[in-house]
C-alpha positions as CSV (number, residue, x, y, z in Angstrom):
1,M,-18.7,1.8,21.9
2,K,-21.5,3.4,23.9
3,K,-22.0,6.0,21.3
4,H,-22.3,3.3,18.6
5,H,-25.1,1.6,20.6
6,L,-26.8,5.0,21.2
7,R,-26.7,5.7,17.5
8,K,-28.4,2.4,16.8
9,N,-31.0,2.9,19.5
10,I,-31.9,6.4,18.3
11,L,-32.2,5.2,14.7
12,A,-34.3,2.2,15.8
13,L,-36.6,4.6,17.7
14,L,-37.0,6.8,14.7
15,A,-37.8,3.8,12.5
16,A,-40.5,2.7,15.0
17,V,-42.0,6.1,15.1
18,A,-42.1,6.1,11.3
19,V,-44.0,2.8,11.2
20,G,-46.4,3.9,14.0
21,T,-47.3,7.2,12.4
22,G,-47.2,6.1,8.8
23,L,-44.4,8.6,8.1
24,S,-41.6,7.8,5.6
25,I,-38.3,8.5,7.2
26,S,-35.1,7.8,5.2
27,I,-31.8,8.0,7.1
28,A,-29.0,8.2,4.6
29,A,-26.0,9.1,6.8
30,A,-24.4,7.7,9.9
31,A,-23.1,9.7,12.9
32,D,-20.0,7.6,13.2
33,L,-18.3,4.5,11.7
34,I,-16.0,2.1,13.6
35,V,-13.3,0.2,11.7
36,A,-11.3,-2.6,13.2
37,R,-7.8,-3.3,11.9
38,A,-5.1,-5.8,12.7
39,V,-2.2,-3.4,13.2
40,D,-1.8,0.3,13.8
41,A,0.0,3.0,11.8
42,D,3.6,3.7,12.8
43,S,3.4,7.4,11.8
44,L,0.9,10.0,10.5
45,D,3.7,11.9,8.7
46,P,3.7,10.7,5.0
47,D,7.4,11.8,4.9
48,K,8.3,9.4,7.7
49,T,6.6,6.2,6.8
50,S,6.3,3.7,3.9
51,T,4.0,1.2,5.5
52,T,0.6,0.7,3.9
53,Q,-1.1,0.7,7.2
54,S,0.2,4.2,7.9
55,L,-0.4,5.6,4.4
56,Q,-4.0,4.3,4.5
57,M,-4.5,6.7,7.4
58,T,-2.6,9.7,6.0
59,N,-4.6,9.4,2.8
60,L,-7.7,10.3,4.7
61,I,-6.1,13.4,6.2
62,F,-4.1,14.7,3.3
63,D,-5.2,15.3,-0.3
64,T,-3.1,14.7,-3.4
65,M,-2.1,17.2,-6.2
66,L,-3.8,15.0,-8.8
67,T,-6.2,12.1,-8.8
68,M,-6.6,9.0,-11.0
69,D,-9.7,7.2,-12.3
70,K,-10.1,3.4,-12.5
71,N,-8.6,3.4,-16.0
72,G,-5.4,5.2,-15.0
73,S,-6.3,8.6,-16.5
74,L,-5.3,11.7,-14.5
75,H,-7.8,14.1,-13.0
76,P,-7.6,17.3,-10.9
77,G,-6.9,17.2,-7.2
78,L,-5.5,20.1,-5.3
79,A,-4.4,21.3,-8.8
80,S,-7.1,22.3,-11.1
81,E,-4.8,22.4,-14.1
82,W,-1.3,21.2,-14.9
83,S,1.2,21.1,-17.8
84,V,4.6,19.6,-18.8
85,A,7.2,21.4,-20.8
86,E,8.3,19.8,-24.1
87,D,11.7,18.9,-22.6
88,G,10.0,17.1,-19.7
89,K,11.9,19.1,-17.1
90,T,9.3,21.6,-16.0
91,Y,5.9,21.0,-14.5
92,T,3.4,23.7,-13.6
93,F,0.3,23.2,-11.4
94,T,-2.5,25.7,-10.8
95,I,-3.7,25.3,-7.2
96,R,-7.5,25.5,-6.7
97,D,-8.9,28.6,-5.0
98,G,-10.6,28.3,-1.6
99,V,-8.7,25.3,-0.3
100,K,-8.4,25.4,3.5
101,C,-6.3,23.3,5.9
102,H,-8.0,21.7,8.8
103,D,-6.7,24.5,11.2
104,G,-8.3,27.2,9.0
105,S,-5.2,28.3,7.2
106,V,-5.3,28.7,3.5
107,F,-3.6,26.1,1.3
108,D,-2.2,27.8,-1.8
109,A,0.7,27.5,-4.2
110,S,3.2,28.6,-1.5
111,G,1.9,25.9,0.7
112,A,2.3,23.3,-2.0
113,K,5.9,24.5,-2.6
114,A,6.7,24.2,1.1
115,R,5.3,20.7,1.2
116,I,7.5,19.6,-1.8
117,D,10.5,21.3,-0.5
118,R,10.2,19.4,2.8
119,A,9.7,16.1,1.0
120,I,12.9,16.4,-1.0
121,D,15.0,18.0,1.8
122,P,17.8,15.5,2.8
123,A,17.3,16.6,6.4
124,T,13.7,15.1,6.3
125,V,15.1,11.6,5.6
126,N,12.0,10.8,3.6
127,P,12.0,7.0,2.8
128,D,10.0,7.8,-0.4
129,R,12.4,10.6,-1.5
130,S,13.3,8.9,-4.7
131,L,9.7,8.7,-5.8
132,W,9.6,12.5,-6.1
133,G,12.1,12.4,-8.8
134,P,15.1,14.6,-9.7
135,I,13.5,17.9,-8.5
136,T,16.0,20.8,-8.5
137,G,13.8,23.5,-7.3
138,T,10.3,25.0,-6.9
139,S,8.9,28.5,-7.4
140,V,5.5,30.2,-7.2
141,E,3.9,32.9,-9.3
142,G,0.4,33.7,-8.1
143,K,-1.7,30.5,-8.0
144,V,0.9,28.6,-10.1
145,L,3.5,26.3,-8.7
146,K,6.4,25.4,-10.9
147,V,8.6,22.3,-10.3
148,S,11.9,22.1,-12.0
149,L,13.7,18.8,-12.6
150,S,17.3,18.1,-13.7
151,E,16.0,15.5,-16.3
152,P,12.8,14.0,-17.5
153,Y,10.9,11.9,-14.9
154,S,8.0,10.0,-16.5
155,P,6.4,8.7,-13.3
156,F,6.0,12.1,-11.7
157,L,2.4,12.8,-12.5
158,S,1.1,9.4,-11.6
159,F,3.1,9.6,-8.3
160,L,1.3,12.8,-7.4
161,T,-2.0,10.8,-7.4
162,G,-0.8,8.2,-4.9
163,I,-1.0,7.8,-1.1
164,Q,2.7,8.4,-0.7
165,A,2.3,12.0,-2.0
166,G,-0.2,13.4,0.5
167,F,0.1,17.2,0.6
168,V,0.8,18.2,4.2
169,C,-0.1,21.8,5.2
170,P,2.8,24.0,6.2
171,S,1.4,24.4,9.7
172,A,1.8,20.7,10.2
173,F,5.6,21.0,10.3
174,A,6.0,24.6,11.4
175,G,7.0,23.5,15.0
176,A,9.3,21.0,16.4
177,D,6.6,18.3,16.6
178,F,4.7,17.2,13.5
179,K,0.9,17.7,13.6
180,P,-1.3,15.9,11.1
181,I,-2.9,18.9,9.5
182,G,-4.1,18.5,5.9
183,T,-6.9,19.4,3.5
184,G,-8.4,16.0,3.2
185,P,-11.9,14.6,3.9
186,F,-11.1,13.8,7.5
187,K,-9.5,15.8,10.3
188,F,-7.3,14.3,13.0
189,V,-8.9,14.2,16.5
190,S,-6.8,11.8,18.7
191,W,-4.5,8.8,18.5
192,T,-3.8,6.3,21.3
193,R,-1.0,4.1,19.9
194,N,-1.9,0.5,19.2
195,D,-5.5,1.2,20.5
196,N,-7.5,3.7,18.5
197,L,-7.2,6.6,16.0
198,Q,-10.1,9.0,15.8
199,L,-10.9,11.3,12.8
200,E,-13.8,13.6,12.1
201,A,-15.3,14.8,8.8
202,N,-14.0,18.0,7.2
203,A,-17.1,20.1,6.9
204,E,-15.6,22.3,4.2
205,Y,-14.3,19.4,2.0
206,Q,-14.6,19.5,-1.8
207,N,-14.0,16.3,-3.6
208,F,-12.3,15.9,-7.0
209,N,-11.4,12.2,-6.9
210,P,-13.2,10.4,-9.8
211,L,-13.5,7.3,-7.7
212,I,-15.7,9.1,-5.2
213,E,-19.3,10.3,-6.0
214,N,-19.9,12.6,-3.0
215,P,-18.8,16.1,-4.0
216,G,-18.5,17.5,-0.5
217,K,-18.2,16.6,3.2
218,P,-18.2,12.9,4.0
219,H,-21.6,11.6,5.1
220,I,-20.2,10.2,8.3
221,D,-19.3,12.6,11.1
222,K,-16.7,10.5,12.9
223,L,-14.4,7.7,11.9
224,T,-12.7,5.6,14.5
225,F,-10.0,3.0,13.8
226,K,-9.7,0.3,16.5
227,V,-6.6,-2.0,16.7
228,I,-7.8,-5.5,17.3
229,P,-4.9,-7.9,16.5
230,E,-6.8,-11.1,16.9
231,A,-8.8,-12.1,13.8
232,V,-11.4,-13.9,15.9
233,A,-12.0,-10.8,17.9
234,R,-12.3,-8.6,14.8
235,M,-14.9,-11.0,13.3
236,A,-16.8,-11.1,16.6
237,A,-16.9,-7.3,16.6
238,L,-18.3,-7.3,13.1
239,R,-20.9,-9.9,13.8
240,S,-22.0,-8.2,17.0
241,G,-22.2,-4.7,15.5
242,E,-19.4,-3.3,17.6
243,A,-17.5,-2.6,14.4
244,D,-19.0,-1.6,11.0
245,V,-16.0,-2.4,8.8
246,V,-13.1,-4.8,9.6
247,E,-10.1,-6.4,8.1
248,P,-11.6,-9.9,7.9
249,S,-10.2,-13.3,8.8
250,L,-9.3,-15.1,5.6
251,E,-10.7,-18.3,7.2
252,E,-14.1,-16.7,7.5
253,T,-14.1,-14.7,4.3
254,T,-15.7,-17.4,2.2
255,D,-18.6,-17.7,4.7
256,L,-19.0,-14.0,4.8
257,K,-19.3,-13.8,1.0
258,S,-22.2,-16.2,1.0
259,D,-23.9,-14.4,3.9
260,S,-26.3,-11.6,2.8
261,N,-25.7,-9.9,6.2
262,F,-22.1,-9.0,5.1
263,K,-20.1,-7.6,2.2
264,I,-16.5,-8.4,1.1
265,Y,-14.3,-5.8,-0.6
266,A,-11.1,-6.9,-2.5
267,A,-8.4,-4.5,-3.7
268,E,-9.3,-4.8,-7.3
269,L,-7.5,-1.8,-8.6
270,S,-3.9,-2.3,-9.9
271,G,-0.8,-1.9,-7.8
272,Q,-0.7,-4.7,-5.2
273,Q,2.1,-7.2,-5.3
274,V,3.8,-9.8,-3.0
275,L,7.4,-10.7,-3.5
276,A,10.0,-12.9,-1.9
277,A,13.6,-11.6,-1.6
278,F,16.9,-13.0,-0.4
279,S,20.0,-12.3,1.7
280,W,22.0,-12.3,-1.5
281,K,25.1,-10.9,0.2
282,I,25.4,-14.0,2.4
283,K,26.7,-17.4,1.3
284,P,25.4,-19.6,-0.2
285,L,22.5,-17.3,-1.3
286,D,25.1,-15.2,-3.1
287,N,24.8,-17.9,-5.7
288,P,22.0,-17.2,-8.2
289,E,21.5,-21.0,-8.8
290,I,20.8,-21.6,-5.1
291,R,18.3,-18.7,-5.1
292,K,16.8,-20.1,-8.3
293,A,16.3,-23.5,-6.7
294,I,14.5,-21.9,-3.7
295,G,12.2,-20.0,-6.2
296,M,11.5,-23.2,-8.1
297,A,10.4,-24.8,-4.8
298,M,7.8,-22.1,-4.0
299,N,4.3,-23.4,-4.7
300,R,2.5,-20.1,-5.5
301,D,-0.7,-21.9,-6.4
302,A,-0.9,-23.3,-2.9
303,Y,-0.2,-19.8,-1.4
304,A,-3.0,-18.3,-3.4
305,N,-5.6,-21.0,-3.1
306,I,-4.9,-22.3,0.5
307,A,-3.2,-19.5,2.4
308,F,-5.3,-16.8,0.8
309,E,-8.5,-18.8,0.3
310,G,-8.4,-18.3,-3.5
311,L,-9.0,-14.6,-3.1
312,V,-5.7,-13.6,-4.9
313,N,-3.9,-14.6,-8.0
314,T,-0.4,-15.8,-8.7
315,S,2.0,-13.3,-10.4
316,N,5.0,-13.7,-12.6
317,C,6.3,-10.1,-12.7
318,P,8.1,-7.9,-10.2
319,V,5.5,-5.2,-11.1
320,A,1.9,-5.7,-10.4
321,P,-0.6,-6.6,-13.2
322,K,-2.3,-3.8,-15.1
323,L,0.3,-1.2,-14.4
324,F,2.2,0.5,-17.3
325,A,4.2,-2.1,-19.4
326,T,3.4,-5.1,-17.2
327,D,3.3,-8.3,-19.3
328,D,2.7,-11.3,-17.1
329,E,3.1,-13.8,-20.0
330,L,6.5,-12.3,-20.9
331,C,7.7,-12.4,-17.3
332,A,6.8,-16.1,-17.2
333,T,9.3,-16.8,-19.9
334,W,12.1,-15.4,-17.8
335,G,11.2,-16.9,-14.4
336,A,11.6,-20.5,-13.3
337,E,8.5,-22.6,-13.1
338,Y,7.5,-24.6,-10.1
339,D,9.7,-27.6,-10.2
340,P,10.5,-29.1,-6.8
341,D,12.4,-32.1,-8.3
342,G,14.6,-29.9,-10.4
343,A,15.2,-27.6,-7.4
344,K,16.2,-30.6,-5.2
345,L,18.7,-31.7,-7.8
346,I,20.3,-28.2,-7.9
347,M,20.6,-28.3,-4.1
348,E,22.1,-31.8,-4.0
349,N,24.6,-30.9,-6.7
350,A,25.6,-28.0,-4.4
351,G,26.1,-30.4,-1.5
352,F,22.9,-29.9,0.4
353,T,21.2,-33.2,1.2
354,A,18.7,-34.5,3.6
355,E,21.6,-35.3,6.0
356,N,23.2,-31.9,5.3
357,P,20.4,-29.4,4.7
358,L,20.9,-25.7,4.0
359,K,19.8,-23.9,7.2
360,I,18.1,-20.5,6.6
361,K,15.5,-18.3,8.2
362,I,12.2,-17.1,6.7
363,I,11.8,-13.6,8.1
364,A,8.2,-12.5,8.1
365,H,5.6,-10.2,9.5
366,K,2.4,-11.3,11.3
367,L,-0.6,-10.9,9.1
368,S,-3.5,-13.1,8.3
369,G,-2.8,-15.3,5.3
370,W,0.9,-14.5,5.3
371,D,1.4,-16.8,8.3
372,Q,0.0,-19.8,6.5
373,M,1.8,-18.9,3.3
374,H,5.1,-19.0,5.3
375,Q,4.2,-22.4,6.8
376,I,3.6,-23.8,3.3
377,M,6.8,-22.2,2.1
378,Q,8.7,-23.9,5.0
379,Q,7.3,-27.3,3.8
380,D,8.2,-26.4,0.2
381,L,11.8,-25.7,1.2
382,A,12.1,-28.8,3.4
383,A,11.3,-30.9,0.3
384,I,14.5,-29.6,-1.4
385,N,16.8,-30.0,1.6
386,V,16.4,-26.5,2.9
387,Q,15.7,-26.3,6.6
388,A,13.9,-23.0,7.3
389,E,13.1,-21.5,10.7
390,I,10.3,-19.0,10.6
391,E,10.9,-15.8,12.4
392,T,8.0,-13.4,12.7
393,R,7.5,-9.8,14.0
394,E,4.8,-7.2,14.0
395,V,4.7,-5.2,10.8
396,A,6.5,-2.0,11.9
397,S,9.3,-3.8,13.7
398,H,9.6,-6.2,10.9
399,F,10.7,-3.5,8.4
400,D,13.0,-1.9,11.0
401,H,14.6,-5.3,11.5
402,M,15.0,-5.9,7.8
403,T,16.8,-2.5,7.4
404,N,19.6,-4.1,9.5
405,E,19.4,-7.6,8.2
406,N,19.8,-6.5,4.6
407,E,23.2,-5.0,5.4
408,R,24.6,-8.2,6.7
409,T,27.3,-10.0,4.7
410,D,27.7,-13.0,7.0
411,G,25.7,-15.0,9.6
412,A,22.5,-16.9,8.9
413,P,21.2,-16.6,5.4
414,F,17.5,-15.8,5.0
415,V,14.5,-15.5,2.7
416,W,12.0,-12.7,3.4
417,T,8.7,-11.6,2.0
418,M,7.1,-8.2,1.5
419,G,4.2,-6.4,-0.2
420,M,4.4,-3.3,-2.4
421,S,1.8,-1.1,-3.8
422,G,2.1,1.6,-6.5
423,V,0.4,3.4,-9.3
424,D,3.4,3.1,-11.6
425,P,6.2,0.5,-12.2
426,D,8.6,3.1,-10.9
427,Y,8.3,1.5,-7.5
428,L,11.0,-0.7,-8.7
429,N,13.3,2.3,-8.1
430,L,12.1,2.5,-4.5
431,L,12.8,-1.2,-3.9
432,W,16.0,-1.9,-5.9
433,K,18.0,1.2,-6.4
434,R,20.7,1.5,-3.7
435,P,20.3,1.8,-0.8
436,G,16.7,0.6,-1.6
437,F,13.7,0.0,0.6
438,V,15.1,-1.3,3.9
439,N,18.5,-1.5,2.3
440,M,17.5,-4.1,-0.4
441,G,19.2,-2.2,-3.2
442,L,21.4,-4.2,-5.6
443,N,24.2,-2.8,-7.8
444,E,25.4,-0.2,-10.2
445,Q,23.9,-1.9,-13.2
446,V,20.4,-2.0,-11.7
447,D,20.8,1.6,-10.5
448,A,21.6,2.7,-14.1
449,M,18.7,0.9,-15.6
450,L,16.3,2.3,-13.1
451,D,17.5,5.8,-13.7
452,E,17.2,5.4,-17.4
453,Q,13.5,4.2,-17.4
454,R,12.6,7.4,-15.6
455,R,14.0,9.5,-18.4
456,L,12.1,7.5,-21.1
457,S,8.4,7.4,-22.1
458,G,6.2,5.2,-24.2
459,D,7.5,2.1,-25.9
460,A,11.1,3.0,-25.0
461,R,10.3,3.1,-21.3
462,A,8.3,-0.1,-21.5
463,A,11.3,-1.9,-23.1
464,K,13.6,-0.7,-20.3
465,I,11.2,-1.8,-17.6
466,H,11.1,-5.2,-19.2
467,E,14.9,-5.3,-19.2
468,I,14.9,-4.6,-15.5
469,E,12.3,-7.2,-14.7
470,K,14.2,-9.8,-16.7
471,Y,17.4,-9.0,-14.8
472,L,15.7,-9.3,-11.4
473,I,13.9,-12.6,-12.4
474,Q,16.7,-14.4,-14.2
475,N,19.2,-13.6,-11.4
476,T,16.5,-14.5,-8.9
477,Y,16.9,-11.4,-6.7
478,T,13.2,-11.7,-6.3
479,V,10.4,-14.3,-6.7
480,P,7.1,-12.7,-7.6
481,L,4.4,-14.5,-5.7
482,L,0.9,-13.0,-5.6
483,S,-1.3,-10.2,-6.8
484,P,-3.7,-8.4,-6.6
485,G,-4.9,-7.5,-3.2
486,W,-2.8,-9.9,-1.1
487,N,-4.5,-9.9,2.2
488,W,-6.0,-6.4,1.6
489,L,-9.6,-7.5,2.0
490,M,-12.2,-5.6,4.0
491,A,-15.6,-6.7,5.2
492,S,-18.6,-4.8,6.4
493,S,-22.1,-5.3,7.6
494,A,-24.7,-5.2,4.8
495,K,-26.0,-1.9,6.0
496,V,-22.7,-0.2,5.0
497,E,-23.1,1.4,1.6
498,G,-20.6,3.3,-0.5
499,F,-17.3,2.0,0.9
500,K,-14.5,1.5,-1.6
501,L,-10.9,0.4,-1.9
502,G,-8.9,2.7,-4.1
503,F,-5.5,2.7,-5.7
504,M,-2.7,1.3,-3.5
505,V,-5.4,-0.2,-1.2
506,S,-6.5,3.2,0.0
507,L,-9.6,3.3,2.1
508,L,-12.4,5.6,0.7
509,F,-15.1,6.5,3.2
510,N,-16.4,9.7,1.5
511,D,-19.5,8.0,0.1
512,V,-20.3,5.8,3.1
513,T,-23.7,5.7,4.6
514,L,-25.5,3.2,6.9
515,K,-28.9,2.0,5.8
516,Q,-31.3,0.9,8.5
């Protein structure tokens, strides 16, 4: 914090000198930037984590093979050129010349091969392994990397633009302990768990991401992420100048939007989605009608307008709006509308009354907005004779817990909520193909449909995705709740310029400067 104050004092002195001498001094860049977040990353190894909080950090350290513009078109990244064979089974990527890892080693086609080989190696136990597709092998010829697949895999190129596909340098995993060494805009400096993560600008960085204007080194020299779990404390840090960018309290977001001293950033690009899911292996939630009744009781408008301060929208599809093939109006014809009276009747016909309520848990993680959503959800369920106990955990431990909970076939039934981001509807595969994300996979029929959509393209693929969504909604394995952005809002002081939220709520600091 002392360095932050020193920076402000020096800049103020320079400004005073400028006024006193009549000189015009424009200070476009900041020495460092302090960001306050509610929770920490659980890993800086993109092959060992699926949490957004972690991938937001790895995306600053590791580049992607390709990039994507705001309209979803592909652009170069680490690869300057790429092509796909007519049969859809072979991809070639020409790796750019002159790319260096943060430790000074060269990143070339051999390095890209080693990175993919590690991602798909069963020994890596990569939670995102399925997203890489049916890769059977990789080979290198000069600057060209060839990736061979056993069958066509339509989402592959879009996946290679996403934060789950950060390209780790081989030196990062050469030893027994992983080291966060990449080619990205920021280098790893230090990490004190649940306290702070420090990064510094990569002086040799070359940018090819169309969402970023700065072609080279980030303007800021140092980037520090502070973990401040309490929303009030984060907002105090923003207002006092102790932090430049924060995850804001939803309760104060409306006030900040109307205050010219601050800026609010929403995750406007596609890919963010909030879902409710069920312990469908445990009675009575093994009955689709009971799950349907619970879904009919969920007042999504209240979640959006009250819990999330009107800063998000309700959603009807298991896939986020604006992604390939998503049709929110079509999904609405498959899902049950909000109907608490009808839901209560279903529950009463199943024997659950005010005197004999169904007792379940709502298993949740602690994040701003989500807490109030679950409280409203608890009231919604009480109205249909479902007595729900809310059980909360920190984000990382929540998903560890759900990995075990989703294997249970007896004991207390539960409803749980989660968020998912992606650049392609293929994240349905990650969630629902067995074993699925935190063991939420379903059955052989869903596995087959998810596999088939990967082999298709164009209208045929869109039709298959719709078939999968219809199955998930009509059988109430999931209840789509909210999109876009969920609680992925950021706030900054007005002096911060150039900050952006990218795809999958990535944090883009390359263009950031501090005006005085």
